C-alpha positions in Angstrom: 98.9 103.5 88.8 100.2 104.6 92.3 103.4 106.5 92.9 105.6 106.4 95.9 108.9 108.2 96.9 112.0 107.0 98.7 113.0 108.2 102.3 116.9 108.5 102.5 117.3 107.3 106.1 121.1 107.0 105.8 121.5 110.7 104.7 121.0 112.8 101.5 122.9 114.9 99.2 123.4 115.7 95.5 125.4 112.7 94.6 124.5 109.0 94.1 125.0 107.2 97.4 124.8 103.6 98.8 121.4 103.2 100.5 122.4 100.8 103.3 126.2 100.2 103.5 129.4 102.2 103.2 130.8 100.4 100.1 130.5 102.9 97.3 128.8 105.5 99.5 129.0 109.2 98.7 129.4 111.8 101.4 126.2 112.9 102.7 125.7 116.6 102.9 122.5 116.3 104.8 122.1 114.3 108.0 119.0 112.0 108.1 117.5 113.7 111.1 113.9 113.4 111.9 113.4 117.0 110.9 115.0 116.6 107.5 113.2 113.3 106.7 110.0 115.0 107.8 110.7 117.6 105.1 111.3 114.9 102.4 108.0 113.2 103.7 106.0 116.5 103.4 107.4 117.2 100.0 106.3 113.7 98.8 102.8 114.1 100.6 102.1 117.4 98.9 103.3 116.5 95.5 101.3 113.4 94.6 103.0 110.5 96.3 101.1 108.0 98.3 103.9 106.5 100.4 107.6 106.6 101.1 109.8 103.5 101.1 112.6 103.0 103.6 115.7 100.8 103.2 116.7 98.1 105.7 120.1 96.7 106.3 123.5 97.4 107.7 124.4 101.0 107.9 120.9 102.4 108.0 118.7 103.1 111.1 115.8 100.7 112.1 113.0 101.6 109.7 110.2 101.0 112.2 111.5 103.7 114.6 112.4 106.1 111.9 109.0 105.8 110.2 107.1 106.0 113.3 108.8 109.4 114.0 108.3 110.7 110.5 104.6 109.6 110.6 104.0 112.2 113.3 105.1 115.0 111.0 102.9 114.0 108.0 99.1 113.7 107.8 98.3 111.3 105.1 101.6 109.9 103.7 101.9 106.1 103.9 104.9 104.5 105.3 106.4 101.5 103.4 108.5 100.0 106.1 111.2 97.5 105.0 111.3 94.4 107.2 114.1 91.8 107.0 112.4 88.4 107.3 113.9 86.1 109.6 115.6 88.6 111.9 112.6 88.8 114.2 109.5 86.4 114.8 106.7 87.1 112.5 104.3 87.0 115.6 106.2 89.9 117.0 106.1 91.8 113.7 102.5 91.3 113.8 102.3 93.2 117.1 104.6 95.9 115.9 102.4 96.3 112.8 99.3 96.5 115.0 100.9 99.2 117.1 102.1 101.2 114.0 98.6 101.2 112.5 97.3 102.6 115.9 99.8 105.4 116.1 99.9 106.4 112.5 96.1 106.1 111.7 96.5 103.0 109.5 99.3 104.3 107.2 101.6 101.2 107.2 102.6 99.0 104.4 105.4 96.4 104.6 108.3 95.7 102.3 109.4 92.2 103.1 113.1 91.8 102.4 114.9 88.5 102.3 118.5 89.6 102.0 120.9 89.1 99.2 124.4 89.6 100.7 125.6 86.5 102.6 128.3 88.4 104.4 125.7 90.9 105.8 123.3 88.0 106.7 126.0 86.3 108.7 126.9 89.6 110.4 123.4 89.6 111.7 123.7 86.0 112.7 121.9 84.3 109.8 123.6 81.5 108.0 120.8 80.2 105.8 121.6 79.8 102.0 119.8 81.7 99.3 116.8 79.4 98.6 116.3 78.5 102.2 116.0 82.2 103.1 113.3 82.6 100.6 111.5 79.5 101.9 111.8 81.0 105.4 110.3 84.4 103.9 107.2 82.5 102.6 106.6 80.9 106.0 107.3 84.3 107.7 104.4 86.1 105.6 102.2 83.1 106.2 102.5 83.3 109.9 102.3 87.1 109.9 98.9 87.0 108.0 97.7 84.3 110.3 98.6 86.4 113.3 96.9 89.4 111.9 93.7 87.4 111.5 93.4 86.9 115.3 94.1 83.9 117.4 94.4 81.3 118.5 96.1 79.4 115.6 98.8 76.7 115.5 101.5 76.6 112.8 104.3 74.0 112.1 106.7 74.6 109.3 110.4 74.1 108.6 111.4 77.5 110.0 108.6 78.6 112.3 106.4 76.8 114.9 103.6 78.6 116.7 101.3 77.2 119.3 98.2 79.2 120.2 99.5 82.4 118.4 97.6 85.3 117.0 96.6 88.8 117.9 94.0 89.2 120.6 91.6 90.8 118.1 91.9 90.7 114.2 93.9 93.6 112.9 91.3 95.9 111.2 93.6 97.1 108.5 96.2 94.5 107.7 99.1 96.3 105.9 99.6 95.5 102.2 102.7 93.2 101.7 105.3 94.3 99.1 108.0 91.8 98.2 110.6 91.6 95.5 113.2 89.1 94.2 114.2 87.9 90.8 115.0 84.3 91.4 112.6 81.4 90.8 112.5 80.9 94.7 111.5 84.5 95.1 108.8 84.4 92.5 107.4 81.4 94.1 107.0 83.3 97.3 105.5 86.4 95.5 102.9 84.3 93.7 101.6 82.8 97.0 102.1 85.7 99.5 102.7 89.2 98.0 100.1 91.9 97.4 102.6 93.9 95.2 105.5 92.2 93.5 108.4 94.7 93.2 111.1 94.8 90.6 114.1 97.0 90.0 114.1 98.9 86.9 115.2 96.9 83.8 114.5 97.4 80.0 110.8 97.2 79.2 110.9 93.9 77.6 112.5 92.3 80.7 110.0 93.9 83.0 107.0 92.7 80.8 108.3 89.1 80.8 108.8 89.2 84.6 105.4 90.7 85.3 103.7 88.3 83.1 105.5 85.3 84.6 104.7 86.2 88.1 101.1 87.0 87.5 100.7 83.6 85.8 102.3 81.9 88.9 99.9 83.8 91.2 96.9 82.7 89.0 98.0 79.1 89.5 97.5 79.7 93.3 94.1 81.4 92.6 95.5 84.8 93.4 96.0 88.1 91.8 98.7 90.6 92.5 99.9 94.1 91.6 103.4 94.8 90.2 105.6 97.7 91.2 108.8 99.2 89.7 111.7 100.7 91.6 113.4 103.6 89.6 115.4 106.7 90.1 114.5 109.7 88.1 116.7 112.4 86.6 114.2 114.8 84.8 114.8 118.4 83.6 113.0 120.8 81.2 115.1 119.5 78.3 116.7 116.2 77.5 120.1 117.8 77.3 119.9 119.2 80.7 118.8 115.8 82.1 121.7 114.0 80.5 124.0 116.7 81.7 122.9 116.0 85.2 123.5 112.3 84.7 127.0 113.1 83.5 127.5 115.3 86.7 126.5 112.3 88.9 128.8 109.9 86.9 131.6 112.4 87.4 131.1 112.2 91.1 131.7 108.6 91.3 135.4 108.0 91.9 137.1 104.9 90.6 137.6 103.9 94.2 133.9 104.1 95.1 133.0 102.1 92.0 135.5 99.5 92.8 134.4 99.0 96.3 130.8 98.8 95.4 131.4 96.3 92.5 133.5 94.1 94.8 130.7 93.9 97.1 128.2 93.2 94.3 130.3 90.2 93.1 130.1 88.4 96.5 126.3 88.8 96.8 124.0 85.8 95.9 121.1 88.1 94.9 119.8 87.3 91.4 118.3 90.8 91.1 121.7 92.4 92.1 123.3 90.2 89.5 121.0 91.5 86.9 121.5 95.1 87.9 125.2 94.7 87.7 125.1 93.1 84.3 123.5 96.3 82.9 126.5 98.4 83.7 129.3 95.7 83.7 131.3 97.9 86.0 132.0 100.3 83.0 131.4 104.0 82.9 130.4 104.0 79.2 127.6 102.4 77.3 125.1 102.9 80.3 122.0 103.7 78.3 120.5 100.2 78.2 117.1 101.2 76.9 115.5 104.6 75.6 115.9 107.0 78.6 117.0 104.1 81.0 120.5 104.7 82.5 122.4 102.1 84.4 125.0 104.5 85.9 123.3 104.5 89.4 124.2 100.8 89.8 127.9 101.4 89.6 127.9 102.5 93.2 124.5 101.9 94.6 123.2 98.4 95.6 119.7 97.5 94.8 117.9 99.7 92.3 120.6 100.7 89.9 118.8 102.5 87.0 117.3 105.9 86.4 115.0 107.3 83.9 116.8 110.3 82.2 115.2 112.8 80.0 112.9 115.7 79.7 109.8 115.9 81.8 107.8 114.7 78.8 110.3 111.9 78.0 110.2 110.5 81.5 106.5 110.6 81.7 106.3 108.7 78.3 108.6 106.0 79.7 106.4 105.6 82.7 103.4 105.3 80.5 105.3 102.6 78.6 105.9 100.5 81.7 102.3 101.0 82.7 101.1 99.6 79.4 103.3 96.6 80.1 101.5 95.9 83.4 103.3 97.9 86.0 100.8 99.2 88.6 103.0 101.1 91.0 106.1 103.1 90.8 108.6 103.8 93.7 110.8 106.8 92.5 113.7 108.8 93.9 116.3 111.4 93.1 119.1 113.4 94.6 118.5 115.5 96.7 115.2 113.6 97.7 113.4 116.8 99.1 113.7 118.9 96.0 113.4 116.0 93.5 110.1 115.0 95.1 108.8 118.4 94.4 110.3 118.4 90.9 108.9 115.0 89.8 105.6 115.6 91.5 105.0 119.0 89.8 106.6 118.5 86.4 106.4 114.8 85.6 103.4 113.1 87.1 100.9 115.5 85.6 102.2 114.4 82.2 101.6 110.8 82.8 98.6 109.7 80.7 97.9 106.4 82.2 95.1 106.4 84.9 96.8 107.5 88.2 95.3 106.9 91.6 95.0 110.2 93.5 97.3 110.3 96.5 95.4 110.4 99.8 93.8 113.9 100.3 94.8 115.1 96.9 92.6 115.4 93.7 94.7 114.3 90.7 92.2 115.9 88.4 92.2 119.2 89.9 96.0 119.1 90.1 96.5 118.4 86.4 93.9 121.0 85.3 95.8 123.9 86.9 99.1 123.2 85.2 
């Protein structure tokens, strides 16, 4: 397994906040300055995390620029940069990736985001429907990989046409491509193009079924892929303390914040967001949807809306459970992100019993043996 953390590029604090838009957002006590994000990055780097994920969308700064800045303040930490497919030509993104690899020492991964809010898409100038957006994403990644391979190449698709494209020289270290989506259209793209298929946290039975299905689709294409799970973590020395913290976070979600976020979720055409919303149904009770899996986050936060809640040992056991079902990578987070990166890295990751890939520059065996 591999563990990653989250970079709160819209701001941070001790309340659940929206990642990319104002609907449902909590007040951020900590501005997302380069200095603060570098602190989060260094906390992740020194506590067992391989990379940090950034969000992309309305209301958050451009992830390319932010990650390029944070990379200069870390030594080994990977940058999992979110890219909205369709908003820039894949041939240009290929050049940006080439430059990022050069200035960061090869630490780039890409999370290809298709978009799930039609109103937000239109605000950017994109009027494609749901399935057409995913078809475009598939072509986007295909052209991107062709460009990294070096030119010249020609391409003629429904959404992109290239004549004599490609980098001047092949990219020595092409970034891994992460990609998520819960619809059949998304799973088709994942099977054909993704290196890592990402899912938001759902009960283990649902995750097992999805991982099995996408791996089977990839096998039909003669491919293999890894799977990843995006989860928040609320871990404390005891279960009671962890659930008390979940209660505190829930108390910080005003009815107005919940209503604003839920109204936005209802207008979205994202199947994954619909699945997240169904776990909480807009209610503030009955939010434990599987052992130690709490859906309260999704009352106000778009995207990943569940958290593992429990003692350090309980959370580690749930991670092991997901790993046994075929999850290879975990992207975790908690509020505030700097302190929680340290807490999870020190107290939870050493208790995970499934084989864990050592973060760059860190010996996992040595770390566990000293605690």
